[in-house]
N, C-alpha and C positions, 0 to 999 in steps of 0.2 A: 571499643570498635562501636561503629555506627554502621547501621543495615536501612536500606529504603526498599520500605515495603508498599505498596500499592494490592487494593483488594476490591472485588467486585468490579473487575474492567470487563466490557465487552467488546471484543474486537471483530468485524467482519474481516477478510481476507481476501482480496480475487485474487485468484493464482491461475493464471496461465503459463502449460506446459511449452517445453521448447521441442520436446519430439516425443513420440508414442510412448514410446518406455521411460520416459520421467513421468507422462503422467497417470501412466499403470503404478510406478510406483510412490507417486502421492498417494493417490489410493487406496496403495496396499498398506500402506506406512501410516498417514495420516493420525490414527487413532494412538498409534505407538509413540508420541510425542509426547512426551514429558518436562522440557523448558520453552522457553522463546529465547533466544538470545542467550544472556547468559544461564549460565546450570541453574543459580538461584532461583529465576522466573520461571516457576512453576506455572504450568496451566493445563487448565482440560478442555476436550474439545469437543464439545458438547453437539456439535452438526456438521455435517458436511451434505450440500447440496451441489448439482452439475447444471450450470445455466448455460443457456446461449446467449449471447454478447452479441451485440454490433456499435459502429461509431456513434457517438451520439451525434445530433444536430442542436439540442437545445436543452436548458431542465436545469434544477436546484440541487444545489448540496447541503445540505443543513447539517447534519454530522460533520465534526470536524476531520479533517482529511491530509495527508501529505500530498502536496503537487510537485513534481519538480519545477525548481524555479521554468525552466525553459518554457514550459506549459501553460505557466499564470497570465499570459497575457492573453489567450484566451477567454480569460474568464476576471468576472467583476461581483463587487460584495454589492451585496444589496443596497438599491435605491440610485446604482450604476457605480457607486466610488471606487476608487482607485485599489488593486489589492494591498491588502496587507498582514502583518502578522510578523508571527516567528520563523526562524529561520535556524532550520537543521539540518546538518550533513549526514544523508542516510546510505549505509555500504549499501553497495549495489551490484558489484559482483567483486571477486577476488581471484586471485592469483597466488603459485603456491611458489615461494622464494626459493633459492637453493638450501637453503636452514631449514627449510620444511614449516615457514612461518605462514600464515596466511595472511598477504596482504592485498586489505580492501582498496575498492576504487568509489569515492564517497561523492553525492550528489547533491546540492543544495537542494532544499524541500522547503518549501514553506508550508507553516501548519495552519490552515484557517478553515473557517466553516463558515456556512449562510452565504454562500456564493453562487453564483450565476455562469454556464456556460452563454457567452456572448456571440460566439461563432466557434465551428467546427473546431473541434482540436485534434491534434496529430495522435496523442494515446488517451484521448477518452472516451468512456465507451458506455452503453449503459446495459445492465443484462434484463433479462427477462422479465425478472419481478418491477422493472422500471429505474431501477438505482444505477446511479451512474458513479461511474469508478476512473482512475486515473492510475495507467499502470508505471512503478516507479522505475523498471530497465524492460 
């Protein structure tokens, strides 16, 4: 049996709740999460911060990020180069079918870094620390 293992990976997740109840549930349960994705993908939530955010007008994203393909038109690579990178299909939302299975809606996202926001995007925001982020759904 072969098992992939990633170690010492640091992720920053920007979560936006759809309702006050969902927001409260996230805050109450965030430190109870033991895995992310597959059950064998253990995680350790180190910190959680509540931050204000607004629509981004400009800025640079240095870290690697997943950007929905529809949002890529608002970005360019350093030096004005066209966006490029690896496309991944990320789970966006799901519904439960008649067999009780989760059926995911997958959206194409570009995995990229060192990119500049060239014009105001529809799903690109900046938090109060100045970090740009793009919402997947």
